[in-house]
matplotlib code that plots the C-alpha trace (Angstrom):
import matplotlib.pyplot as plt

x = [0.1, 1.6, 0.8, 0.9, 2.1, -1.3, -4.7, -7.9, -9.9, -13.0, -15.0, -17.4, -16.6, -15.1, -16.1, -15.8, -16.6, -14.2, -11.7, -12.6, -12.9, -9.3, -7.3, -9.3, -9.1, -6.4, -6.0, -4.7, -0.9, 0.8, 4.2, 7.1, 7.8, 9.3, 8.8, 6.5, 3.3, 1.4, -2.2, -1.9, -5.8, -8.1, -8.1, -12.0, -12.6, -11.9, -12.3, -16.1, -15.9, -16.1, -13.6, -11.1, -12.4, -11.5, -8.3, -7.0, -8.3, -5.5, -3.2, -2.4, -1.6, -1.2, -2.6, -3.2, -3.2, -1.0, 0.2, 2.0, 1.8, 1.1, 3.2, 5.8, 7.5, 8.6, 11.1, 11.2, 11.6, 11.2, 10.1, 12.2, 10.3, 7.0, 6.6, 2.8, -0.1, -3.1, -4.1, -7.6, -6.5, -8.7, -8.5, -10.2, -9.6, -6.1, -4.0, -1.5, 0.1, 1.3, 4.0, 5.1, 9.5, 8.7, 11.7, 13.6, 16.8, 19.2, 19.0, 18.6, 17.7, 14.7, 12.1, 8.8, 6.0, 2.8, 0.3, -2.2, -5.8, -6.5, -10.7, -13.0, -13.5, -11.9, -9.3, -5.7, -3.0, 0.2, 3.4, 5.7, 9.1, 8.3, 9.3, 7.7, 6.4, 4.1, 3.9, 1.4, 0.3, -1.9, -3.8, -2.7, -2.9, -4.2, -4.0, -5.5, -2.8, -2.5, 1.0, 1.0, 2.7, 3.9, 7.7, 8.7, 10.5, 7.2, 4.3, 4.8, 2.2, 1.7, 1.2, -2.1, -2.9, -3.1, -4.3, -7.3, -8.7, -7.9, -11.0, -10.2, -12.2, -11.5, -13.3, -17.0, -16.4, -15.6, -19.0, -21.2, -19.6, -19.6]
y = [-0.2, 3.7, 5.8, 9.2, 12.5, 14.2, 13.0, 14.7, 14.9, 13.3, 16.6, 18.9, 21.4, 24.6, 28.2, 30.8, 34.2, 35.9, 34.2, 35.9, 39.6, 39.3, 37.7, 41.1, 44.1, 46.9, 46.6, 43.1, 43.0, 40.4, 39.5, 37.6, 33.9, 31.1, 33.2, 33.6, 36.4, 35.1, 36.9, 35.6, 34.6, 35.1, 31.9, 33.2, 32.5, 29.3, 27.9, 28.4, 25.6, 22.2, 20.5, 23.1, 23.6, 19.8, 19.9, 23.3, 21.5, 18.4, 20.3, 23.6, 25.7, 28.9, 30.0, 31.6, 32.5, 32.0, 33.9, 32.6, 35.8, 34.2, 32.9, 31.7, 28.7, 27.7, 25.2, 21.6, 21.6, 20.3, 22.7, 23.3, 23.5, 22.4, 18.2, 18.4, 21.1, 21.4, 23.3, 24.3, 26.1, 29.1, 30.1, 28.6, 30.8, 30.2, 27.0, 25.5, 22.7, 21.3, 18.3, 16.0, 14.0, 10.4, 9.9, 13.3, 12.7, 15.5, 18.1, 15.1, 16.6, 13.7, 11.7, 11.2, 12.7, 13.0, 16.1, 17.4, 18.5, 20.6, 20.0, 23.2, 23.5, 20.3, 20.3, 18.1, 17.0, 17.9, 15.6, 19.5, 17.0, 14.9, 17.0, 19.1, 22.1, 24.9, 25.8, 29.0, 30.0, 33.0, 33.9, 34.3, 31.2, 31.5, 28.6, 28.0, 26.7, 25.6, 25.5, 23.3, 24.8, 20.8, 21.2, 18.3, 16.5, 16.2, 16.2, 14.1, 13.4, 9.8, 11.0, 13.2, 11.4, 8.7, 10.7, 12.7, 8.6, 6.3, 6.1, 8.7, 12.1, 13.7, 10.5, 11.8, 15.3, 12.7, 11.0, 13.7, 16.6, 15.6]
z = [0.0, -1.0, 1.3, 0.9, 1.6, 2.2, 3.3, 2.2, 5.7, 6.1, 7.8, 6.7, 4.4, 4.6, 3.4, 6.3, 4.0, 6.4, 4.5, 1.4, 2.8, 4.4, 1.4, -0.6, 2.5, 2.1, 5.6, 6.0, 6.7, 4.6, 5.8, 4.7, 6.3, 5.0, 1.2, 1.2, 1.8, 5.5, 7.0, 10.4, 11.1, 14.7, 16.3, 17.5, 13.4, 13.2, 16.7, 15.5, 14.0, 15.1, 13.4, 14.3, 17.4, 18.6, 16.6, 19.0, 21.9, 21.0, 19.0, 19.5, 16.5, 15.7, 11.4, 8.4, 5.0, 2.9, -0.9, -3.5, -6.6, -10.3, -12.0, -8.9, -8.4, -4.6, -5.4, -3.7, -0.2, 3.4, 6.0, 8.4, 11.4, 10.3, 10.3, 9.2, 9.1, 7.5, 4.7, 2.3, -1.2, -0.9, -5.0, -7.5, -10.2, -11.2, -12.6, -10.2, -8.5, -5.3, -6.0, -3.7, -4.3, -1.9, -4.0, -4.8, -2.8, -3.1, -6.6, -8.7, -12.1, -12.3, -10.4, -10.2, -8.5, -6.5, -7.1, -5.0, -6.4, -3.9, -4.0, -3.6, 0.7, 1.8, 4.4, 3.8, 5.8, 4.2, 5.2, 5.3, 6.0, 2.0, -0.5, -2.0, -3.9, -5.9, -9.2, -9.5, -12.7, -14.5, -10.6, -7.5, -5.0, -1.3, 0.6, 4.5, 6.5, 10.5, 11.7, 15.0, 18.3, 18.2, 15.7, 13.5, 16.6, 18.4, 16.3, 12.9, 10.4, 11.2, 14.2, 13.8, 11.3, 13.0, 16.5, 13.4, 12.8, 14.5, 17.0, 19.7, 19.6, 15.9, 14.0, 16.0, 14.5, 11.5, 10.8, 12.7, 10.7, 6.9]

ax = plt.figure().add_subplot(projection="3d")
ax.plot(x, y, z, "-o")
ax.set_aspect("equal")
plt.show()
């Protein structure tokens, strides 16, 4: 069985209109964070959602919107400190690709890849410790991302995935929120 470096969460779609307002507002403060433009989000906005609220109680996080400008490539990398995050694409007009390369070592010129094809308003557990990149085309790309307070040494993709899907409190939310 192939273990993908991402997992679509089987919870209710998250379509919060306030996120679009934040993206469009000239009052939104964007700052550079790991070479992304990022806007911090107030936790109370996300915690209105049952899944995000329960998740925070078990795995505290901070949240933001990442902006990748049009015609930009964020090259192959593993995150320095993040082991795992939860992402959701917020923009669907443009063409962009999020790619993983589990077998890429160093700067190989040729290697395989797996694409994460985001579905509208779906949340994904994202393995930040597998080489990944984003190629963005004609529209700015916006992603809601949760960064957990525990770093890669304390919280891995496998641990979070197991915690959410293997019979603990999150299982009940997943089944009742769809």
